[in-house]
N, C-alpha and C positions, 0 to 999 in steps of 0.2 A: 159217677162223673167221668165223662170222656175228656181227655186232654188233646186238644188240637195242636199239631206241630206247626210252629211258625218259624220259617227259615230265613236267615239273613246271610249275606256273603261276608259282611264285616260290620261289627258294632264296637262301640267303646267298651261296653260291658253288657252281658246278657241280663244281669240283674237290673241294670238301669233301663234296658229296653223293656223288660217286664213291667217296671214301674210306669214308664210312659204309656204302655198299652192299657194298663189298669186305669190310669188317670184320663186317658182319652175315651174311656168307656167302650172301647172296641171289643174287649173280651174280659171275662172275669176269671178265666182259667186257661191254661195252655202250657206248652213247652217251647221256650225260645231256644233255637239252635243257631250257631254262627260258625262259619268256616274260620273266621279270624276275629280276635278280640284285641283291641289296641290298648285298653286300660282296665284289664281284669282286676276284680276286687278280691282281696283276701280278708281274713279276720283282723280286727283291731287296726284297720286302716292300711294294712299291708297290701302290696300289689301281687296279683297272681300273674306269673309269667306265662303268657299264652302263645305257645309256639304252633305255627301253622301245621295242620294235620291232626292235632290233638282234639279232644272233645270238650266243648264249652257249651253248657246248657243251663237254663234256669226253668224250673218247674214253678208255676204260680197258680194260686187259687184262693178263693175266699174261705176264711176259717169259719166253719159253721159248727153247730152242736153235733151234727152227724159225723164229724171228723175228729181225729185226735187233735189235741191242742198243740200250740207251737213248741212247748217243752217236750211233749211226747215225740214230736217229729224230730227233735234233735237226737233222740235215741233211735228212732226208726230209720232215718236217712242213711247213716253209715251201714246199718244192717242190710238194707235193700241194695245199696251199691256194692257192698262186700260180696253179697250173693251173686250178683251179676259178674263182677270181676273175677271171682273164684272159678267161674266156668272157663276162663282163659288162662289163668296163671298156673304154672306147674309148682309154684311155691305158695305157701299159706299167705292169705291176705289178712292183715291184722288191723284192728281199729285202734287208733290213737285218739282218745277222747280229747277234746270234744268234736273235732271236725276233720281229721285226717285219716287216710287209709295208707297203710304201708305194706310193701313187699320186701322181704329181707332187710328190714329196718330202714328202708328208703321210701320216701313219699312218692306215691303214685296218684293220689287223688286228694283234693281239698274240697270242703263243703262250706258254703257261706249261707247262713239262714238269716233272713231279714223279715220283719213284720212292718207293714205300712198301714196306715189308716186313711181310708178314702171314703167320703160320703157315709160316715158313721159305721163303716164296715172294716174289719181287719182282713188283710190279705197276707198270706205267707209266700215268700219268694225263697226258693231253695236253689242257690247257685252251685253247680257241680263242675269242677274242672278235673279232667282225667288226662294224664299223660299216656295216651294210647300208643303213639308212635315214636315220640321223641321226649326228651326231658331237659330241663334247664340245668346248667352247671351253676351251683350256688355254694358259696363258702360257708353259709350259715347252717345249711342242712343238706343231707344227701337225698337225691331223688332218683327215680328210675322210670321206665316206661313199661306199659303192659306188654308191648312187643318184645322187650328184652327178657321178660319173664314167662314167655309163652312158647308153646310149640304149635300154635294155631294161627291162622290168618286173623288179623285184627280188623274188624269191620265196624267203623263207627256207627253206621246206620243200624246194624244189628244190635249194638249195645244200646242205642237210643230206643229201639223197639222193646228191648227187654226191660229197660228202666220204665218206659211208658206203661207197659203191661203191669209191672210190679206196683207202681203208684195207683193205677186204676183199680187193681185188686185190693189194695189197702183201703181205698175209699169205699168200695163196694162191701167188703167184708166187715169193716168197722160199722157201717150203717146198719147192716143186717144184724150183727151181734147186739148193737145198742137197742134195736127194735125188739129183739127177742128178750133182752133183759127187762125191758119195760113191761112185758106181758107176764113176767113171773111175779 
């Protein structure tokens, strides 16, 4: 499955934009990217603070038998993102279950996974917010940016490309492995 990139300058939420695209029947899968997000969503109704210059994306697709289920994706998502962020960070990137990535015990990424049902089909939407260049000051938890923890140039387009390739590889390899298992 190929994921087409759909770019916006400003959205309320990349997850909400993905839901609108699915319901409009324009696309069944893709990656929403926005330069700015005015009402980013976190888990349990919390708000994701979306500072300009950071990375806000939502990967969406129909859940099919040839793909992992939504529970498996809750385990796969942080692993994929950790692998990509680790290529930039000079410090270890750690997974804080179920949906955060930390560097030096500070939040650098949040993941929001939602399933919607439309026309008798289930669609998974994976919202990913990464503090690539800046980070919010928050009294409830400490956060950081990838830039602060790296000795490399941070390029959001490059990170998007790596994430896109990683998800497409999961889709392809899972389908191939499932077909091979059926033949045994």
